[in-house]
C-alpha positions, 0 to 999 in steps of 0.5 A: 468460454468459461463462465466466471465465478464472480459477476462483473459487479463483484469483480468491480467491488473487489478491485475498488477494495484492493485499490483502497488497500493498496493506497493505504499500504503505499502510504504506510510504506512511505511513512516507514521509509521517511521514519527510517531516513530520519533515524539514519540521519539522526544516528549518523550525526556526530555529537 
């Protein structure tokens, strides 16, 4: 079996950081999609 370049602790720390970044990106995407839906609704209304 090949020895890993990283220790278990390093792998766990990288995973915690990636999970945090993923959560932030998901929140940003949800906000952008919400903004997009609002703008589409506003522009589709007839004046």
